[in-house]
N, C-alpha and C positions, 0 to 999 in steps of 0.2 A: 504494500500500500504506500503510494508515493507521498500522500499528504498526511502521513502519520506523525503525531507529536507524542513523545513520551516525556512526561514532566512530573515533578513532585506535586502532590496534592496541596491545594490552598484551602484556607478556612471556608471559602465560598463553595468548595466541593463537598462539604460535609453531608448535605442532604442527598446528593447523588451517590456518595459512598455508601450511605445507609441503604439506598435503593439497590445498589449493586450487591451489597451483602445479602439482602433479602432475596434477590434473584438467584444468587449463588447458592444460598441455602435450599431454595426450591429445586434448583437443578440437581443438587446432591441429595434430594429427598429428605431434607431435614426441616425441622420447625425453626422459625425465626420470630423473635419477639422484639419489636422496635423500641420498646420501653427503655428510656434513658440512654439509648445507644448514641444519639447525637452528642450529648454532653460528655459521655465517656470517651467517644472517639476524638472529640475536640481536645480533651485533656491528654490523651495518649499521643496524638500527633503534633499538637501545637503549643502546649503549655509547659514545656520543659526545655531547658537548654540542651539536654541530651534526651530526646524523646525515645520512649521504649518501643515505638512503632513507626515505621516508615511506609508511605503509600505512594506508589507510582500510578499515574493516570494515563491511559491511552486515549487520545482524542484525535479528531481530525482538525484541519486548519480552521474550521468553523466552530470549534470548541464543542462539538458533539462527543459525548463520552462513549467510548467503544468498550472499555473494560478497565480493570485495575489489577494491581498486585500489591500485596502487603508483605513486609518482612521485618525481621528484628535480628539483632546480634545476640548470640548466645554462646555458651562455653561448654565444650565437651570435656568431661572429666577423664574419660578413657583416653582420648587423644591429647589431652592437656593443651588444647588450642581453641581459639574462638571460631565460630562458624556462623553462617547466616541461616536462619530458619525462615523459609517462605511460607507464610500462613495461608495466603490466598493468591490465586491467579484465576481470574474469571474474565471471559470475553462474552459479550452478548452474542447469541447464536448467529445472527446475520454477519458478524465480523470474524467468525472463525475460519480457519484454513486460508488466511490471507497473509501469513507471516508475522502477524502482530504478537502472537505468543512468543515467538523466537526473539523479537525485538525487546519484549519485556524481560525475558530471561537474560538476554545479553546485557541489558541495563542493570539488572540486579547483580549480575556478575561484576560489572564495572564498579558498582557501589560496594560490593563485598570487598574488592581489592582496596578501596579507599578506607574501609573499616578494618583492614588488616586480616581479612579472612580469605581462605583459599578453598572453602567448601560451602556448598549450599545444600540444605536438606529440606524436604517437604513430604507431604503424603497426599494421596488421593484415594477415594473409595475404590474398592476392587471392581465395582460395576462400571466405573468410568473408563471404559476401554479406549475411547477416543483419546483421552488425556494420557493414558498409559502409553499408547502408540506414539503420541507426540513426544513425551519425555524420553522414550527409548530412541526415537529418531534423532534427538539432539545429543545423544550420547550418555544420558543418565542411566544409572543402574538402581536396582531396588533391593531392599531387605524386607523379609516378612517379619512383622511384629504386630501385636495387637495393642491398640491404644485403649487405655482405661481412663475413666472419668470419676472423680470423687468430688461431689458437690457437698458443701456444708454451709 
């Protein structure tokens, strides 16, 4: 896509980020509750000198939002090194298979280097075969693990 812009999210993007999160959750067959998300996302992205979350927006030159990716710097005890955890990568269905996902991944890789990381980790549901094919095509490998959640 020749008119693609990958940029960091701005505070004016918050409502659209929440919309994308909701679309992403629906795509992954998960529930999504919008309650308090706008304020929480605002704090995570914009209200700290070292924000815990980074968000890249994929837009066209007319500022139409095509998708987003979020990531954060974490630390691997086993490897004794920092890495990037990509929490979300989502493109609206009409914008898939146009090279936008590759551009987002390339940009996350660039940002990882800036943050002193040489590894990016993420996960996707087993049923998301299209994403799995995409990730394998760009050279990613996978490990089987089961993710647990403990709410309190």
